[in-house]
C-alpha positions, 0 to 999 in steps of 0.5 A, a space after each residue: 078720446 083715443 084709447 091710449 088717452 083714456 088709459 092714461 086718465 084712469 091711471 092718473 085717477 087711480 094714483 090720486 085715489 091711493 094717495 087720498 086713501 093713504 092720507 085718510 089712514 094716516 089721519 085716522 091713526 093720529 097722525 093728523 091734527 094740528 101741525 103746531 109744535 108742542 109748547 115748550 115749558 121752561 123750568 123755574 129755577 129753585 129759590 135759594 134757601 136762606 141760612 137758618 139762624 142758630 144760637 147757643 144754649 147753656 146752663 147747669 144740671 143738678 140733682 133735683 131738689 138740691 144744688 149738687 152739680 151733676 157731671 157727665 150728663 148728655 144734653 141734647 137740643 134740637 139735634 145738637 149735643 153737649 155734656 156737662 162738666 165737673 161743675 155740671 155746666 154745659 154749652 150747646 152750640 149751633 142750636 136752631 132759633 125757634 120756638 118749641 125746640 126739643 131738649 133732653 138730658 140723660 145720665 146713668 142712674 137718673 130719670 131722663 128729662 125731656 121738654 121743649 124750649 124757645 131758643 132766642 138769637 141772643 142765647 138761652 140759659 136753662 137750669 135742669 134738675 134730674 131726678 135720681 132713679 129709685 128702683 134697680 132690678 138686678 140679677 139676684 134681687 131688687 134694690 130700692 133707694 128712696 127718692 131724694 137719698 143723695 147718700 145711702 146710710 145703710 141697707 135693710 136686706 130682707 133674707 127670705 127664700 120666697 118673694 123677698 123682692 116684694 120688700 124692695 119693689 113694693 109690687 104686692 102679692 105675686 101669686 106665689 102660694 108660699 109668699 107671706 103677705 107679711 112681707 108687704 106689711 114689713 115694707 110698710 113699717 120700714 119704709 118711713 124709717 128708710 125714707 127718713 134715714 137714707 136707707 135702702 131696701 133690698 130683697 134677694 131672689 130665692 133661687 140659690 140664696 142658701 148656697 151662697 147668700 153673701 156672694 149673691 148679695 155682693 153681686 146684686 149690690 155691685 150690679 145695682 151700683 153699675 145701674 145707678 151710678 152710685 158708689 155707696 151700695 157695696 160698702 154700706 152697713 147692713 141691717 139684716 131682716 130674715 123671715 122663717 128659713 131665711 134665718 140661716 142665710 142671714 147667719 151666713 152673711 153675719 159669719 162671712 162679713 160681720 164687720 158690715 152687719 150693724 144689726 139683725 132681726 129674725 122673724 119666727 126663725 126656722 131651726 137656726 144652726 151653725 157656729 157662732 163666732 165672737 164677732 157674730 155675738 157682738 152684732 145686736 140681734 132680735 129674734 121674734 118667735 111665735 108662741 103658737 108656731 104650727 110650722 116649726 118647733 121652737 126648741 132649737 131656737 130657744 137653745 140656740 139663743 140661750 147658748 149665745 146669751 151665755 157667751 154674752 151675745 147682744 141679742 134678745 128673744 120675744 115669744 109673742 102670745 097667740 101668734 102663728 108662724 107667718 108674719 101676716 098673723 103678727 100683731 102691730 107690736 111685732 112691726 113696732 118692735 121691728 122698726 124701733 130695733 132697726 132705728 135704735 141700731 142705726 142710732 147707736 152704731 151707724 154714723 149720721 154721715 154715710 161712712 164705710 162699714 169699718 165705722 160701725 160703732 161697737 157696743 158693750 153689753 154693760 151699755 144696754 138694757 136687760 129684760 127678764 124672760 119670766 117677769 118681763 121686767 126691764 132695767 139698765 144692765 147696772 141695775 138689773 136684779 136677775 141673772 144677766 146671762 140669761 136675760 134679753 139684751 137691748 141697745 136702748 130703753 125704747 127697744 126694751 119697752 117695745 119688747 115688753 109690749 110685744 111679749 105681754 099683749 093679749 091675743 
């Protein structure tokens, strides 16, 4: 083969080798393999959603345990909302037809109602009873309204500078070394009367109570009305119950708003002072002192009481034998007298149907009973044989008998 032919042959074979090498490189880098095109995926069209069937839920909302309608209640069912009208009736539309549909009903001053119902295509009817809230913690105190009290007939207000809120909320000992455990016993003694007679229990906080007790009380009651939705607290008749140094703040309230105070009960009053107005003397009162009081001198209280009775005050004073200052040392007779006195005042002065404070019934001295401080004999005002101006005055015979039992007990 001529030289020129051999060179052409070599060049031809070299080109073939380069082509083969290039093909091998492409194949090793993934460029080879099947030359079939990738499969084409056809998207599945979405299934059109069927419209959800809805229905209407209707009914009424009342105060639990009664037939009293509740207007202004927000009823929420499955995301749809309705409100009760002046008759307590509601209609909620566009509620999903289903089982276990959530329902709630809310209104200020009442415990929230939550449940689940079955909503039918033909419609559903439901009557709801809302339970009134009972405890209202406010800035200056605590107000307790017994369950089932539709209208507040009156308020028993504990005026004490230490832990008086416990009287209303019933939380028991707070760890305060100055707290009187007798507050808890007082609550237990008065709670049945409150529940049976539609009375609220109230305790004021100790901070600043001696500066403006009347203003603090009014502010606390207004705030409680806002929280509860009630309108019967700020004008309800008051029965003041004071312990120890709460006596003078109680007298201040009596002096400021005597037309609202139906009666007062002072346990071991601490150096009571101040001017007595004629309106204050007309408020029935009961002062219970400890005959063996290790904390205070009873002489100023005895003089204060004697002066008031000389002016015709409708008051009584019980000196309990063997008792010391704190209420926890008092006998059961003390708490019997406390409960009995307020029950008599309620019966004599406050109408059974809640009314404004101006409806308090005035009492005359000659309508009551008297008790001799030395012999402990009791009698009606007209038949009493001793000096009336120095005797104890009681609104009823039962109150006089409870006093007699308290002052003659054997320690």
